[in-house]
C-alpha positions in Angstrom: 90.1 5.3 77.9 86.5 6.3 78.5 86.9 9.4 76.4 88.4 7.4 73.6 85.5 4.9 73.7 82.9 7.6 73.7 84.8 9.3 70.9 84.8 6.1 68.8 81.1 5.5 69.7 80.3 9.0 68.5 82.1 8.4 65.3 80.3 5.2 64.6 76.8 6.7 65.2 77.5 10.1 63.9 74.7 11.6 61.8 76.8 13.0 59.0 75.8 12.2 55.4 78.4 9.5 55.2 76.7 7.3 57.9 75.1 4.1 56.5 71.4 3.3 56.9 72.3 0.4 59.2 74.3 2.7 61.4 71.3 5.1 61.6 69.0 2.2 62.4 71.2 0.9 65.2 71.4 4.4 66.7 67.6 4.7 66.7 67.2 1.2 68.2 69.5 2.1 71.0 68.0 5.5 71.6 64.4 4.1 71.8 65.6 1.1 73.9 63.6 -1.3 71.6 65.2 -4.4 72.9 63.8 -3.8 76.4 60.3 -3.0 75.0 60.3 -6.2 72.9 61.3 -8.3 75.9 58.6 -6.6 77.9 55.9 -7.2 75.4 56.9 -10.8 74.9 56.8 -11.4 78.6 53.5 -9.5 78.9 52.0 -11.5 76.1 53.3 -14.7 77.6 51.8 -13.8 80.9 48.4 -12.9 79.5 48.3 -16.0 77.2 49.3 -18.3 80.1 46.7 -16.6 82.3 44.1 -17.2 79.5 45.0 -20.9 79.3 45.2 -21.2 83.1 41.8 -19.5 83.7 40.3 -21.5 80.9 41.5 -24.7 82.5 40.4 -23.7 86.0 37.0 -22.6 84.9 36.3 -25.8 82.8 34.0 -28.1 84.6 35.8 -31.4 84.9 33.7 -32.8 87.7 31.5 -34.7 85.1 34.4 -35.9 83.0 32.8 -39.4 82.4 29.7 -37.7 80.9 31.8 -35.4 78.8 33.6 -38.4 77.3 30.4 -39.7 75.9 30.6 -39.5 72.1 27.4 -39.9 70.1 26.9 -39.5 66.3 23.2 -39.3 65.6 21.3 -40.1 62.4 18.1 -38.3 61.3 15.6 -39.3 58.7 14.1 -37.4 55.7 11.8 -35.4 58.0 14.6 -34.4 60.4 13.4 -36.9 63.0 15.9 -38.8 65.2 16.4 -42.3 63.8 19.3 -43.8 65.7 22.9 -43.3 66.8 26.3 -44.8 67.2 27.8 -44.0 70.6 30.6 -45.0 72.9 27.9 -45.0 75.6 26.7 -48.2 74.0 29.9 -50.0 75.0 30.1 -52.2 78.0 31.8 -50.2 80.9 34.0 -52.2 83.2 36.1 -51.2 86.2 39.9 -51.2 86.0 40.2 -54.4 88.1 38.0 -56.2 85.4 40.6 -55.3 82.7 43.5 -57.6 82.3 46.8 -56.2 83.4 48.1 -57.4 80.0 45.8 -54.8 78.3 46.8 -52.1 80.8 50.5 -52.8 80.3 50.2 -53.0 76.5 48.4 -49.7 76.3 50.7 -47.8 78.6 53.8 -49.2 77.0 52.5 -48.1 73.6 50.7 -44.8 74.3 52.3 -43.4 77.4 55.1 -45.4 79.0 55.7 -42.7 81.7 52.0 -42.5 82.6 52.5 -43.3 86.3 55.4 -40.8 86.7 54.2 -37.6 85.0 51.6 -35.0 86.0 49.5 -35.1 82.8 52.2 -34.0 80.3 55.4 -35.7 79.3 58.3 -33.3 78.7 60.2 -35.9 76.7 57.1 -36.5 74.5 56.6 -32.8 74.1 60.2 -32.4 73.0 59.8 -35.2 70.5 56.7 -33.5 69.1 58.5 -30.2 68.9 61.2 -31.7 66.8 58.5 -33.1 64.5 56.9 -29.7 64.3 60.1 -28.1 63.2 61.0 -30.8 60.7 57.6 -31.2 59.2 56.3 -27.6 59.4 53.2 -28.6 61.3 51.7 -30.4 64.3 52.2 -34.1 64.0 50.9 -37.0 66.1 52.7 -38.1 69.2 53.6 -36.2 72.3 50.1 -36.6 73.9 49.8 -38.5 77.1 46.8 -40.7 78.0 45.5 -37.8 80.1 45.9 -35.4 77.2 44.0 -37.8 74.8 41.3 -38.0 77.4 41.1 -34.2 77.4 40.9 -34.0 73.6 38.1 -36.5 73.5 36.1 -34.8 76.3 36.6 -31.1 75.7 38.4 -30.3 72.4 38.0 -30.9 68.7 40.5 -32.6 66.3 42.1 -29.4 65.2 45.9 -29.9 64.9 47.1 -26.5 66.2 49.4 -25.2 68.8 46.6 -23.4 70.6 44.7 -26.7 71.0 47.8 -28.5 72.1 48.4 -25.9 74.8 44.8 -26.0 76.0 45.1 -29.8 76.1 48.2 -29.5 78.3 46.7 -27.2 80.9 43.5 -29.2 81.1 45.5 -32.4 81.5 47.2 -30.9 84.5 43.8 -30.0 86.1 42.5 -33.5 85.5 45.5 -35.1 87.1 44.8 -33.0 90.2 41.2 -34.2 90.4 41.4 -37.8 89.3 43.7 -40.7 90.3 45.8 -42.4 87.7 43.6 -45.5 88.0 40.5 -43.5 87.3 42.0 -41.8 84.3 43.2 -45.1 82.8 39.8 -46.7 83.4 38.0 -43.9 81.6 40.4 -44.0 78.7 40.1 -47.8 78.2 36.3 -47.7 78.4 35.8 -44.9 75.9 38.4 -45.6 73.3 37.3 -46.8 69.8 38.7 -50.1 68.6 37.1 -50.4 65.1 34.1 -52.2 63.7 31.7 -50.5 66.1 33.5 -51.6 69.3 33.9 -49.0 72.0 35.9 -49.9 75.1 38.2 -52.8 75.8 35.4 -55.1 77.0 33.5 -54.9 73.7 36.7 -55.1 71.7 37.7 -58.2 73.6 34.4 -59.8 73.0 34.3 -58.9 69.3 37.8 -59.9 68.3 38.5 -62.7 70.7 35.2 -63.9 72.2 36.3 -63.4 75.8 36.0 -60.8 78.6 38.7 -58.1 78.9 39.7 -59.7 82.2 40.8 -62.9 80.4 42.8 -61.4 77.5 46.3 -62.9 77.2 49.2 -60.7 76.3 49.3 -61.5 72.6 45.7 -60.4 72.2 46.2 -57.4 74.5 48.9 -56.2 72.0 46.2 -56.4 69.2 43.9 -54.2 71.3 46.6 -51.7 72.1 47.6 -51.6 68.4 44.1 -50.6 67.4 44.3 -47.3 69.2 46.7 -46.0 66.5 44.3 -46.8 63.6 41.1 -48.5 64.7 39.9 -49.1 61.1 43.2 -50.6 60.0 44.8 -52.4 62.9 42.2 -54.9 63.8 41.9 -58.6 62.7 38.8 -58.1 60.7 39.8 -55.3 58.4 43.5 -56.0 57.8 44.9 -59.2 59.3 48.5 -58.9 58.0 48.9 -55.2 59.1 47.4 -56.0 62.5 49.7 -59.0 63.0 52.7 -56.9 62.2 51.5 -54.1 64.5 50.9 -56.7 67.3 54.4 -58.1 67.1 55.9 -54.5 67.1 54.0 -53.8 70.3 55.0 -57.0 72.0 58.7 -56.2 71.2 58.1 -52.6 72.6 56.7 -54.1 75.8 59.9 -56.1 76.1 62.0 -53.0 75.4 60.0 -51.0 78.1 60.4 -53.9 80.5 56.8 -54.8 80.8 57.7 -58.3 79.4 60.9 -60.3 79.3 62.3 -60.9 75.9 61.5 -64.6 76.3 57.8 -63.8 77.0 57.6 -61.4 74.1 59.2 -64.0 71.7 56.7 -66.6 72.9 53.8 -64.3 72.3 55.0 -63.3 68.9 55.2 -67.0 67.9 51.4 -67.5 68.6 48.8 -67.4 65.8 46.6 -64.3 65.9 42.9 -65.1 66.5 40.5 -63.8 63.9 36.9 -63.4 65.0 34.1 -60.9 64.2 31.5 -61.4 66.9 28.3 -59.3 66.8 27.9 -56.7 69.5 24.3 -55.7 70.2 23.4 -52.1 69.9 19.7 -51.2 70.0 20.3 -47.6 69.1 21.8 -48.7 65.8 18.3 -49.5 64.7 18.8 -49.6 60.9 22.2 -51.2 60.6 22.5 -51.7 56.8 21.2 -48.2 56.2 23.5 -46.6 58.8 26.4 -48.6 57.4 25.7 -47.2 53.9 25.5 -43.7 55.4 28.9 -44.1 57.1 30.4 -45.5 53.8 29.1 -42.5 51.9 30.5 -40.1 54.4 33.9 -41.7 54.0 34.0 -42.3 50.3 32.1 -39.2 49.1 32.9 -36.6 51.7 36.3 -37.6 53.0 35.6 -38.3 56.6 37.1 -41.4 58.3 35.3 -44.0 60.4 37.2 -42.7 63.4 36.0 -39.2 62.7 32.4 -40.4 62.6 32.7 -42.6 65.7 34.4 -39.9 67.8 33.0 -36.7 66.1 29.6 -36.1 67.7 28.1 -35.5 64.3 24.4 -35.1 63.3 23.9 -36.8 60.0 20.7 -36.0 58.1 19.6 -38.6 55.5 16.9 -39.7 53.0 15.8 -42.5 55.3 12.1 -43.3 55.5 11.7 -45.2 58.8 8.4 -46.8 57.9 9.8 -48.3 54.7 13.0 -49.3 56.4 11.2 -51.1 59.2 8.9 -52.9 56.8 11.9 -54.0 54.7 13.8 -55.3 57.7 10.8 -57.2 58.9 10.4 -58.9 55.5 14.1 -59.9 55.6 13.9 -61.2 59.1 11.9 -64.2 57.8 14.5 -66.1 55.8 12.0 -68.9 55.1 10.5 -66.9 52.2 13.8 -66.7 50.3 15.0 -69.3 47.8 17.5 -71.9 48.9 20.3 -74.1 47.5 19.7 -77.9 47.1 21.0 -78.3 50.7 18.4 -75.9 52.0 20.8 -73.0 52.7 18.9 -69.7 52.4 20.1 -67.5 49.6 21.6 -64.0 50.1 19.5 -61.0 49.0 19.7 -57.3 49.0 17.2 -54.5 48.3 17.4 -50.8 47.7 14.3 -48.5 47.7 14.6 -45.1 46.2 12.7 -41.8 45.6 12.3 -41.7 41.8 12.3 -37.9 41.7 15.5 -37.3 43.6 17.5 -40.6 44.0 17.3 -40.3 47.8 17.5 -43.8 49.3 14.4 -44.5 51.4 15.5 -47.9 52.7 18.0 -50.7 52.2 18.9 -54.1 53.5 22.2 -55.6 52.5 21.9 -59.3 53.3 19.9 -62.1 54.9 21.0 -63.8 58.1 23.7 -62.5 60.5 24.7 -58.9 60.3 28.3 -57.5 60.8 29.1 -53.9 61.5 30.1 -52.2 58.3 30.4 -55.7 56.7 29.5 -56.6 53.2 26.5 -54.6 52.1 25.2 -56.3 49.0 22.7 -53.5 48.4 25.5 -51.1 47.5 28.6 -53.2 47.1 27.9 -56.3 45.0 28.8 -56.4 41.3 26.5 -59.1 39.7 25.1 -59.9 36.3 21.8 -57.9 35.9 20.3 -60.6 33.5 17.2 -59.5 31.7 16.7 -56.4 33.8 19.2 -54.8 31.5 17.0 -55.2 28.4 14.9 -52.1 28.8 18.0 -49.9 29.5 20.3 -51.2 26.9 18.0 -52.3 24.0 14.4 -51.2 24.2 14.8 -47.6 25.3 16.9 -47.0 22.3 14.4 -48.8 20.1 11.6 -46.5 21.3 13.9 -43.5 20.7 14.3 -44.7 17.1 10.6 -45.0 16.2 9.6 -48.4 17.5 6.4 -48.6 19.6 5.0 -51.0 22.2 2.8 -52.5 19.4 5.6 -52.9 16.9 6.1 -56.4 15.5 9.6 -57.8 15.9 11.2 -61.2 15.4 11.1 -64.0 17.9 13.2 -66.7 16.4 16.6 -68.2 16.9 19.2 -66.5 14.6 22.9 -66.8 14.3 25.1 -63.7 14.7 28.8 -63.1 14.0 30.9 -66.0 15.2 28.1 -68.4 15.7 26.3 -66.8 18.6 22.7 -68.1 18.5 20.8 -67.2 21.7 17.7 -69.2 22.8 14.8 -68.1 24.9 14.8 -69.2 28.5 12.0 -71.8 27.8 13.4 -72.7 24.3 10.1 -71.6 22.7 9.8 -69.1 19.8 6.7 -67.9 18.0 8.3 -66.3 14.9 7.0 -62.8 15.4 5.9 -61.0 18.5 4.8 -57.5 19.6 7.5 -55.5 21.2 5.7 -55.1 24.6 5.1 -58.9 24.7 8.7 -59.6 24.0 9.6 -57.5 27.1 6.8 -58.9 29.2 7.8 -62.5 28.4 11.6 -61.6 28.5 12.4 -63.0 25.0 16.1 -63.3 24.6 15.9 -63.8 20.8 14.1 -60.5 20.4 16.4 -58.5 22.7 19.6 -59.7 20.9 18.0 -59.0 17.4 17.1 -55.5 18.5 20.6 -54.8 19.9 22.0 -55.9 16.6 19.6 -53.6 14.8 20.4 -50.6 17.0 24.1 -51.2 17.0 26.3 -52.4 19.8 28.1 -49.1 20.4 24.9 -47.0 20.3 23.2 -49.5 22.8 26.1 -49.2 25.2 26.1 -45.4 25.0 22.4 -45.5 25.9 23.2 -47.8 28.8 25.7 -45.3 30.2 23.0 -42.7 30.3 21.3 -44.8 32.9 24.4 -44.7 35.1 25.8 -48.1 34.2 29.3 -47.8 32.8 30.7 -50.3 30.2 34.2 -51.4 29.2 35.7 -52.6 25.9 34.9 -56.3 26.8 31.1 -55.4 26.8 31.1 -54.6 23.1 29.3 -57.7 22.0 25.7 -59.0 21.7 25.8 -61.1 24.8 25.5 -57.8 26.8 21.8 -57.7 25.7 21.2 -60.6 28.1 23.1 -59.0 31.0 26.6 -60.3 30.5 28.6 -57.1 31.5 32.1 -57.2 32.7 31.8 -55.2 35.9 28.3 -56.2 37.0 25.8 -54.0 38.9 24.4 -53.5 42.4 20.8 -53.0 43.5 21.7 -49.3 44.1 22.7 -48.9 40.5 19.7 -50.7 39.1 17.2 -48.7 41.3 18.9 -45.5 40.1 18.7 -46.6 36.5 15.0 -47.3 36.6 14.2 -43.9 38.2 14.4 -42.5 34.6 11.3 -44.4 33.6 9.4 -43.3 36.7 10.4 -39.6 36.4 9.9 -38.5 32.8 13.2 -39.8 31.5 15.3 -38.1 34.2 17.7 -40.5 35.9 18.7 -39.7 39.5 21.9 -41.0 41.2 21.2 -42.8 44.5 22.4 -41.1 47.6 21.9 -41.4 51.4 23.2 -38.2 53.1 21.5 -34.8 52.8 23.6 -32.8 55.3 26.1 -33.3 58.2 26.6 -31.0 61.2 29.2 -31.1 64.0 28.5 -30.9 67.7 28.6 -27.1 67.6 26.0 -27.0 64.7 28.6 -26.1 62.1 27.8 -27.5 58.7 30.4 -30.1 57.7 28.6 -31.2 54.6 26.3 -28.8 52.8 22.8 -29.6 51.8 23.0 -32.1 48.9 21.2 -31.6 45.7 20.1 -34.6 43.4 22.6 -35.6 40.7 20.5 -36.1 37.6 20.7 -36.5 33.8 18.2 -36.9 31.0 18.5 -40.6 30.1 15.6 -40.7 27.6 12.8 -38.4 26.5 9.7 -38.1 28.6 7.7 -39.7 25.8 9.9 -42.7 25.7 9.8 -43.0 29.5 6.0 -43.0 29.4 5.8 -45.6 26.7 8.4 -47.8 28.5 6.4 -47.6 31.6 3.4 -48.8 29.7 5.5 -51.8 28.5 6.9 -52.5 31.9 3.5 -52.5 33.5 2.8 -55.5 31.3 5.6 -57.5 33.0 3.4 -57.7 36.1 0.2 -58.3 34.1 -1.2 -61.7 33.1 1.3 -63.6 31.0 4.3 -61.5 32.1 7.2 -62.9 34.0 6.2 -61.0 37.2 2.4 -61.8 37.0 2.5 -63.9 40.2 4.2 -61.1 42.2 1.8 -58.1 41.9 -0.4 -57.9 45.0 -4.2 -57.7 44.3 -5.4 -54.1 44.2 -2.0 -52.6 43.3 -0.2 -51.9 40.0 3.5 -51.8 39.5 5.9 -51.6 36.6 9.3 -53.1 36.3 11.3 -56.1 35.1 12.5 -59.5 36.3 15.6 -61.3 35.3 17.6 -64.5 35.9 21.0 -65.7 35.0 21.5 -69.5 34.7 24.3 -71.0 36.9 27.4 -72.1 35.0 28.0 -74.8 37.6 24.6 -76.5 37.4 21.6 -76.8 35.0 19.3 -77.1 38.0 19.3 -73.4 39.0 20.4 -69.8 38.6 23.4 -67.8 39.9 21.5 -64.5 40.0 17.8 -63.5 40.0 16.5 -59.9 40.0 13.1 -58.2 40.6 12.7 -54.5 39.9 9.4 -52.8 40.6 8.3 -49.1 40.6 5.3 -46.9 41.1 5.1 -43.1 40.9 6.1 -43.2 44.7 9.2 -45.4 44.7 11.6 -47.6 42.8 12.6 -51.0 44.4 15.5 -53.2 43.1 16.1 -56.6 44.7 18.8 -59.2 44.0 19.1 -62.9 45.1 22.0 -65.3 44.9 25.0 -66.6 46.8 28.1 -64.6 47.5 30.0 -67.3 45.7 28.1 -69.5 43.2 29.3 -73.1 43.2 28.1 -76.5 42.2 26.4 -76.7 45.6 25.4 -73.1 46.2 23.0 -71.7 43.6 19.3 -70.8 43.4 17.8 -74.2 43.1 14.8 -74.6 40.8 13.4 -77.1 43.3 13.3 -74.7 46.2 10.0 -74.4 48.0 10.4 -70.7 48.3 11.5 -68.7 45.3 12.6 -65.1 44.5 9.0 -64.5 43.5 7.7 -65.4 46.9 10.4 -63.4 48.6 9.8 -60.3 46.4 6.1 -60.4 47.1 6.8 -60.5 50.8 9.1 -57.5 50.5 7.0 -55.5 48.0 3.5 -55.9 49.4 4.0 -54.1 52.8 6.0 -51.3 51.1 3.1 -50.7 48.7 0.7 -50.7 51.6 2.8 -48.1 53.4 3.3 -45.9 50.4 0.9 -43.1 49.3 -0.5 -45.3 46.6 -0.2 -42.8 43.8 -1.7 -44.3 40.6 -0.2 -44.5 37.2 -1.7 -42.0 34.7 -1.2 -44.5 31.8 -2.3 -48.0 31.2 -0.2 -51.0 30.4 0.6 -52.0 26.8 -1.0 -55.4 27.7 -4.3 -53.6 28.5 -4.0 -51.4 25.4 -3.5 -54.4 23.3 -6.5 -56.1 24.8 -8.6 -53.0 24.3 -7.5 -52.8 20.6 -8.3 -56.5 20.2 -11.7 -56.0 21.7 -12.4 -53.1 19.4 -11.3 -55.0 16.4 -13.3 -58.0 17.4 -16.4 -55.8 17.9 -15.8 -54.2 14.5 -15.4 -57.6 12.9 -18.5 -58.9 14.5 -20.5 -55.9 13.3 -19.3 -56.3 9.8 -20.1 -60.0 9.8 -23.6 -59.2 11.1 -24.2 -56.7 8.2 -23.1 -59.3 5.6 -25.3 -61.9 7.1 -28.4 -59.7 7.0 -27.7 -58.9 3.3 -27.3 -62.5 2.5 -30.6 -63.3 4.3 -32.4 -60.6 2.3 -31.1 -62.0 -1.0 -32.2 -65.4 0.0 -35.7 -64.3 0.8 -36.0 -62.5 -2.6 -34.8 -65.6 -4.5 -37.4 -67.8 -2.8 -40.2 -65.3 -3.6 -39.1 -65.1 -7.3 -39.1 -68.9 -7.5 -42.7 -69.1 -6.1 -44.0 -66.5 -8.6 -42.2 -68.2 -11.5 -43.6 -71.5 -10.4 -47.2 -70.1 -10.4 -46.8 -68.7 -13.8 -45.5 -72.0 -15.2 -48.5 -73.8 -13.6 -51.2 -71.5 -15.2 -49.4 -71.6 -18.5 -49.5 -75.3 -18.5 -53.2 -75.4 -17.5 -54.6 -72.8 -19.9 -52.0 -72.7 -22.6 -49.6 -70.0 -23.8 -52.2 -67.5 -24.8 -50.8 -67.4 -28.3 
């Protein structure tokens, strides 16, 4: 039997020429005992890798875990100086016995229902995650216990890899040996992010429900637990409907996991969800509207999420000028200088201050009154009628490109266009003809519409687009000359547009972030370069600046704004309310110097028959803009313009003409006097001759 087997074996693995390659390979495999070697190397690798993970976990200092959990994203200004931060350390830390058991149960039921029975990792959860890995081809969410989430936040990054997951598992085991379950849960609940700047359950409870974490009922506890999955989505402020659905799912899950009876869950589901957005003080978030804009840009432009930023320990470098920002915030803190509605309600307002050479935003404030974390930032997010501030961009820049000058004479009279459109001036006064610079300085509607009609609607809109303001088909009409554009504009867009006039015709797009680094110093966002385009020629930009200097000179619409001793160029604008003849829906003031461009808007978020910029208001947009502009001018380098205003040029020309006229009149007067003297002398001589002839005869 043995001989037969050996004989057959020899036949199968014989080395004659008829053997197949597979047979030869099997013979070689058996001869070299490769199976045993592979098993050996796999076990050896497993042993070494496990030792690596174990040693790594053992040597990690977990004694200061609470400090390791502190997450701080820092903001730096244009000089690289620390400017502020957003940190979970700013949250209110409370002990576990000051946290409602409703919150504890809701979080455990949702995030880690076997929390009190495992040693840091959940075999069932790991199995579920492994199935997800096989079916999806990559690491998916889930499978991590509360302890593992604590490890990730304290020691690891957000990399979704098997290596990170294994490190997480070993470190979780070490933490479970050094901290009690109660301590782990307390640290987790106090350091988690719940959206809208709220770190920890105490601040989340105060922000969304106006109560302490110890008082939160089960229906609100389910909302807090739900936010852990997506802090920027599942909260009552950002998405009420999605949060309500998530709350009800968690309440049912609590019943399924026997934290509630079905009757208790049903009763909680039947309650109306509270919707609050209470302010949470954070002194380190020193420039809230600016930092909000930075976070928005990081999300919208560079693909980060709010959760990434809040939990990422980033260093974000910006164009912020802390002096300008402080002065602007101080001006906005005094709401008495802003215009009001007839009822006395202060108007909303927003300002953006920008570097004219790069587009870097120096400072911004996005509203008056109460601030809300990442709320409505009117400086960057509104879309309002730009009124007459659009005229230099849409109409007059193109006119200068086509040969008109500041001293050109243009019509100022009511004309009818197309289907009966006959615009009037804001004061219903026309003078027939007017110099171009004066039409801009006095904001003549009749002249602007005439000029757009002369230049052509399409050509004018194409010019507008060069200033970074897009247009749509509905804008192709002459009403656009007065600011009636479909999509509106923001102060950020208008400041960006006017950089072209302050920078030799080069328009710079506004931006906040210059660079982002992670906690290890790795560059997340590379150094940003200005985004620019040539909107008009340098010659046109210079002549336009001469014209726009006249807006703030005597007789211009901004004459009362310019502080004594300073010179600014720019444009004002107002859009009459459609709901009342007693006020405006929008008012704008734009001013620039060689050092900065400042664009400011005033109005109400919703213009109604009761909420508009009332003509009878004690304070006006002019008083407000003066209060904003003056300290910024005082804080700036004070670089002077190298050209004079068209108004001053005109006055100089007039003075020269008057002097020449006076000189000519004087010369003519002297000649007339000489002629008169000669005539008198001739008369005297002739009279004497006649006398003597009469006395002595003719001499014949």
